[in-house]
N, C-alpha and C positions, 0 to 999 in steps of 0.2 A: 238875451245878449249878456246880461250880467251873469247869468248862470253858466254860460259857456266860458266866460273869462274866469269865473271861479274854479271851474273844472280844470281849465288849462293851467291855472296858477297852482292848483293842488297837485297836478301831475308833475309840474316842474319841481315843486317842493319835495315830493316823494322821490324823484330821481336824484335830487341833490342830497337828500338824506341817505339814499342808497349808495351814492358815490362816496359820501363821507364815511359810510360804514365800511365800504370796500377799502378805502384808504387807511382806515384804522386797522383793518385786518391785515392789509399789506404791510403796514408799518410794524404791527405786532409780529408778523411772520419774519420780517427782515431783522427785527431786534433780537428775536430768539434763535435765529439761524446762525450756525457757526461758519457758514459759507460766505464767500465773496461773490457778489452778483454784479455782472457787467452787462450793459446794453450798448450795442454798437450797430452801425449800419452795415449794409452789405459790402461796403468797401473797407470795412475793418476800422472805422473811426469810432473811438469811444464816445458815447453819448451820455450815459448815466452810470452811476456806481452806487452800490448799496452794501454796507457792512458795518458792524459794530466793532470790528477789530482791524484797525488799519496797520497793525504791526506786521501783517502778512503781505502787505503791498510792496511791489517792487519800487514804485514811485508814489509820491503823494498825488491825490486826485487832481489838484490843479496843474500837475505836471503832465498828466496823460489825457484828461478830458479834452476832446476836440482833436486828438492826434490819432494817427494810425498805429496799428499793432506793430508794423514794421519799423516805425519810428521810435518805439518804446523798448521792445524786447530784443535780446540778442538775435542774430540772424537765423540761426538754426531753429530756435524756439518759435520765432515769428513765422518762418516758412511752414513749420509744423502746424501751428494754429490756423494760419490762412488756408492751408490745405483742407482742414476739417470744416472750416467755415464755408468754403466753396462747395464741399461735399454735402453739407446740410441744406445749402441753398438749392442745389441741384436735385436732391433726393427728398428733401423735406423730412428727413429722418434724424432722430437724435444721434449725435456723434459723441463718443467718449474717447478722450485722449489723456495720456499721462506725460508729465514733463518735470524736469528739475530746474529750479530757479534760485539763484543766490538772493538773499534778503538783506538789504543794507542795514536795516534797523537792528537785526539780531546777529549779523555776521555769520549766519547759518545758511546752508543750502537746504531748501525744502523741496519736497516732492508733492506735486499737485495733480489732482484729477479734474479735468475740465469736461463738463457736460454742455454741449453746444447744440442749440436748436433754433431754427427760424421761427419767428412769430410775426404775424402781420405780413404786409407786403414787402417791407424793406428793412426790417430790423432783425437783429440776432441777439439772443440772450445766452450768456455763458455763466454757468454756476460753477465756481471753482472751490474745491474742497482740499484742505491740507491732509494728505494721506501719509505724511512722513512716518509717523509712529507705526501705522499699519504696515507700510512697506518694509520698515526696519524689522518689525516682528516677523513678517513673511520671509525676509531675507535670512533672519536668524534661524527661523524654522527650517528653511531650505538647507542651510548649512548643517543644522543638526541632522536633518534627514539624509543629507549627503554623507555625513560622518557615519551615521547609523548604517547606511547602505554599504559604505566602504568596509565597516567592521563586519556587518552581517554576511557580506559576500566573500570576505577573506578570512574570517575567523575560523579556527579549527573547531571550536565548540559549536554546538547546535542550539540556537535560540528559538523558542517556540511559544505560542500563545494559545490558551484554551478558553473556550466559553464556559459558562457555569454548568453546562451539561457534560463537560469533559471532552467536547469535540475540539479538534485542533483547527484554528482559524488562520494560523500563520506559522511558517517554519522557514528558517534560513536555508540557502542553497547548500550549506555545508552538510546537510543531511545526506546528500548523495555521496559525498566522499566518505561519510561515516558508515552507512549501511547499504549504499547502492541505489536506493529509490530516489527518484526526482521529487521535488517539492510537491508537484501536482499528484504524483502517485501516492506519496505518503499522506497528504491531507485527506485523500479519499479512502484511506485504509480504515477498516474496523479496528477498534482497540484490541480485540482478541488476536488480530493478525500482526500486531506490532511487537509483542513480547512473547517470551516463553510462558507456559501456563503458570508457573510459580511467580514469575515477575508480574504477570497481569494481575494476580491477586494482590501483590505488594502495591502496585500502582493504584488500584481501586481503593485499597485501605488508606493509603496516604492522601488520595484525593478527597475521600470522605472526611478525614481528619481536618484537612485545611478548610473545607467548605463549612464545617460545623464549628470551627474555632472563631471566636469573636475578637481575638486579639489581632490588631492590625500588623504588628511586628512579627507575627508568627510565620515561620517558613519551615519547609520539610526538606530533609537531605537524606537520600537513600540511593540504592544501586539497583539497576535493572539489567536484565539480559535481553538484548534486542534480537529480533529475527532479521537476518540480512537477505538481500535479494538473491545472493548466490547459494542460499540454503544453510550457510553457516550462522553463527551467532557472535555478537560482540557485547561487551559490558560497557555500560554508561553510568556515570555518577550524576545524579539528578539533584538540582536545587529548584524547588517549586515554591513560589511565593504569591500572595494575593495582590491584586491591584485595585485601588479604590478611586472613585471620582471625587469631585470637590465637595460632595455632600456626604462623604465617608461611606459611600455605598459600594459594596463589592461588585465590580463589573467584569473582571476577567482574571485569569491566572497566567502568570508568566513563568516560564521554565527555561533552564539551561542544562544541556546534556554535555558532559565531557567524556571523551573516549578514554576508558581506563582498562581496555582489553589487555594491553601490554603489562600494566601494573597487576591485573588479576592473574595473568600468566606467571609473572614473577612470584606473586603471592602463592599460587598453587605449587610452583616449583619449590618455593621455600618451605611450604607446608609438607610437600612430599619429602624434601630433604630432611626436614625436622622429624618427620615420621620415621624415615630410614635411620636417622641418627638415634632417635629414641629406641627404635626396635633393636638396633645393634647395641646401643648403650645398655639397655636393660636385659637383652638376651645373651650378652657375653657371659661366658663361663667364668671369666675373671672379674674381680671387682674393679670398678673405675671410679675415681674421685677427681674432681676439678677444684683447684684452689687458686686464689689470687696471690700476688707477690707478698702479701702479709700473712700467708698460710691460712687464710680464712676459707672455709669450705663453701664453694659456690654450687656444686651439684654432686650427687652420689647416685650410682646405679643400684638397681634392686639386688644384684648379686652381693655386693658389699654390705648392703643393709641386712641381708639375710645372714651373712657371716657374723656380723656384729650383733644381730638381734635388735636393731634399732629401727625407728621409723624415720622417714625423710626429714620431717620437721625437727627431729632430735639433733640432726647434724648440720643443717644449713645455718650458716652464719657463725658456726663454732670454729675455734682454732684447732687445726689438725692434731696438734700435740696433745690435746685432751684425750685422744683415742690411742696414743702410743705409749708403750712402756718407757718410763722416764730415763732409763739407762741408755736409750737410743737417741734421745733428744740432741745431745752434742754432735753425734755423728750425722743426724739428719740436717741439722743447721749447717754444718760444714758442707754437706753434699748439695744443699740448696744453693749455697754461694757458688759452688762449682757449676751447677746447672745453669745459672743465669749468665755465666761467662762462656759456657760450652754449648748451650742449647739442648744437649742430650748427654746423659751419663749412664754408665753401666749399672746394672741392677744390684740391689743389696737386699740382705735378709734382716728383718726386724720382727718384733713381736708387737701386735696390737691387742687392745683390751676390749673385750665384748661387754655388753650391758650387764652380764652376770659376773663381771670381773675375771673372766677367763682369758688367759694369755693364748694368743693364736699366732703361730708362726706364718709369716707371709713373705713373699718376695716382691719388692717394689721396683718398678721401672718408670722413670720420670722423663718427661719431655716438655719443652716450652710449646705453647700453642696460643690460639686466639679463642676467646670465649666472649660472645656478645660484644665483639669489636674491642675487647680489652685484652692485654697480655695476661696469660694465666699458665698454670702448670697442670698437665694431664698426668695422672699417676695411675698406672696399672697395678692392681693389687692381686697377687695370685696366692691363694691358700695352699701352703705347702705342708700343712700339718700331717697329712698322710705320708707325704714323701719323707718328712723328718722322722716319722714313726717307723717307716720302712727302712730308712737309713740306720736308725738305731737297731732295728731288728737284724739288718745285714751285719752290722758291727758285732752284735751279740753272736750271730751265727758264725761269723768268721772266727771270733775268739773261741767259741765252743768247738768249732771244727779243728782249729789249730790245737786246742787243748786235747781233744780226742785223738788227733794224729800223734801228738807228743806222747800221750798215754799208750797209744797203740804201739808206737815204735819203742817206747820204753819197755813195754811188756815183751815185745819181740826180742829186744836186746837181752832182757832178763831171762826169758824162757829159751831163747835160741843160743845166743853167744855166751851167756853166763855159764850154763852147764858145760859147754865145750871147753871154755877157758879153765873152769874148775877141774875138769878131768885132766886137761893138759898139765895143769899145775901139779896135780897129784902124781902123775907119771914122772914128771921132772923131779919131784921130791923123792920118789922111789929110787930114781937113778942116783941120787945123792947119798943114799944110805950105803955105807961101806960093807956092812955085814949082810945086806939083803941077797937072798938066793933067787935072783931073777934073771930071765933071759933078756939081756939089755937090747939085743937086736929086735926082739918082739915088741919091747916097750917103745923103741924108737919108731917102729912101723906104726904102732897105735898112735903115738904122738903126731906123726906125719898125717895120719888119717884125720885126727882131731883138728889139726891146723887147716887141712884142706876143707873140712866141713865148716870150720869157722869162716874161712875165706868165702866159701859159697854162700853162707848165710849173710855175711856182710854185703856181698854183691846183690843178693835178693832185697835186703833192706834198703840198700843204696838205690836200687832200681825203683822201688816203691816211692822213695823220697824224691828222686829226680832221675827218671830213666834216661840212660845215656843215649838210647835210640832216638828219643824225642829231641834231645839237645843236638845230636849229630845229623839226624835224617828227617826230622819233622813229624807233624801230627799223624799223617796217614800210616807211615811205617811203625810209629810207636803204638798206634791203635792195633795194627795187625799183630805186632809182637805180643801185646797184652792179650789179645784174643787167642793166640796160639798157646800161651801159658794157661789160660782158662780151660782150653780144650784138653790139656794134659790131665786135668783133675775132674772134668765134667763131660757129660755126654751131649750137652747142648750144642746145637749147630749155630755158628756165627758167620753171617755173610756180610762182607764189607765191599761196597761199591764206591769207587772214587776216581776222579780225574787227577792228573798231576797238579799239585798245588805248590806255588812258590812259597818259600819261607816268609813268615810274617812276624809281627810283634811277639817277642818271647813270652811275655806275660799272658797275652791272649791265647797263644798256642798252649801254654801250660793249663790255663783255665779250661779251654776246650777239651783237652785230654782228660783232665780230672773229672769233668762233667760226664764224658763218655764212659769212663771207668765207673763212676758212681751209678750211671744208668745200668751198666752190666751187672754190678753188684746187687742193685735193687731187684733186677729181674731174677737173679740166682736165688736171692733170699726170699722173695715174696710172690713171684709171678707163676711159678710152676710151669714155665714155658719150655718148649722144645726147640724154638728157633728165635734168633735175634738177627735183625737186619739193620745195617748201618750204612747210610748214604751220605758221603761227604763231597760237596760240590761247590766250586767257586761261582758266584753270580756277580759279575762286574767287580766291584771292590769289596763285596761282602762274601762271607763264608756261610753257607747254609748246611746245617747238619740235621738229618732226619733219622731218628732212632725209633725202632718199633720191635715189639715182641708179640707172640701169639699166646700170651699167658691169660690168667683169669680176670685181669682188669680190676679196676677199683673206682670208687666215687671220688673224683678229683677234689671237689670243694670240701667234702667231709674230711678227706684225708689231710688236706692242707690246714684245715681249721682245728682238727682234733689230734692228728698224729704227725706233727712236723718233724719228728725224729728220724723218719725214714730217709731223709736226705733231699727231698724235693725242694724244700725251702732253701736249703743250702745251695743247691744247684742254681735256683733262680737268683739268689744273692750274688753268686759268683758271676753269672752272665750280666746281671744288672750293674755290677761294679765296673765293667768295661763297656757300658752303654750298649749292651746287646739286648736281644729280645727273646723270650722263651715262651712257647705255647705247649701245654700238656693236654692231651686228649686220651680218654680211656673209656672203654665200654666193657661192662661185666661179661665175662666168658668169651670175649673177643680179642682182648689184648689192649696194648697201650702204644700210643704214638707221642714222641716228644720231639719238637722241632725248635731249634734255636738258631738265631742269626747274629753274627757279629762282624764288625768292620775289620778288614785285614790291613792294618797299618803296616807299612814296610818295616822289616826287621833292620834296626839301625846298628846291630852288633857287628 
């Protein structure tokens, strides 16, 4: 009997110890839990409350213990909590509900999560957790995500994410507007199908660099040519940067693509324009120099550098007057001032100085322009050294020709008129001799013959100086008259073909006539020809003369360089002096053709 009592007592003691242990564990659990724990019956009456932080309570425990939920909380919250209490009673399942409640102790509104579960036959336990910080974080995250979606769905740039294998795991919808592929189509594309071959290599190289770089701030910026869905290509500017987690571990790569196709097109257009400009600039037969408003050289083309025998670096940044003969500086300064007020001025001739200190005659034509978006002066420099030399040669030839003509006519006066006048004087003197036994009537006849011969000779000399037929009837009639006189003393055949030509500038007519006469004289003296053909035809406002003979011909270049005295250079000089053009063709044993053209200005006399 005593043993039974002892066993019974021992069991009670063990149960009590177990209950005390459970109470300790329960107390420890409650003390360490940040949650609020409520026990109420199935009618919603609060029975118990456990918590170490009463600042989260809506009311103090003594204000709600023994009272219903509907007596404590605002109506909407009470209805919400009672709904889930009834649901857990009917289903015996855990119910989770969130609600907001103002807290008097802190004057804040908190967000709570309630976990409601039936236990036992008639009790309900509610574990309430403050989730305000979590919900605010979630709300902030949702706002960020909403902003990101708003940006990503409407941004023109394409934002994309790569894994560490280079595979795209995200791309914004703007990819479709950029190259025509949807996000799904693009994410499933192989890297070799995204770019041109050259751009694929660029992308792989840049990806390798960024994966192997250990600097967190490193990013790559480059350009790629994308393949579009319509078969065309577009250019994108890429910014690719690494993304790290909280442990500074590289987790992904983030990229942004900006459409720069239009910019690339402008760049290509600009490059082509620059190429064309450089091509024209450097292939021009004239020198070109660009200077700023302070006369500093900004650019020089290759032609001018060749003329001056300088290199480009010798001229850039220098003052233009360093390359001009000093005597022209005042004139150029004055002209520059005129240019800035008029935008463009007529050309002038100056002398520039080469690297070897040689003076070179040039013609300058200047105009205001823009160079690299700044005001500048474009100067065209034309080398006129040959022209100046030719002009000097023309002047010498004109002087020599005039001198020869004066000597020729002097000789004709001396040899022709001189003897006739001397003979006439002698006869007149005989008539004055009182004792002379002469037949005065015969002497008077001889004197009359001498005077007639003198008059004829004067007319011939006058015709050669300025034929009256040319003055009165024009070029064609004068040429025919001259040809008839040649036929009187020569067996050569002269054929003249011409249409009716209106009278034109006296000086041009005279020069054309002299050149034709010179051609005939050269044929007679040198060609051993039997026939001369002269074709004189008007062509619009120009006169075209073609002269040919069937003589022995000659080497034109050799003759012009070694034997200028036969008159060819003189003829060229005459035609050139009235802005005409002359062409000389000759073949040995076949004859010569001379063609010249000149403008028929209306005769103002």
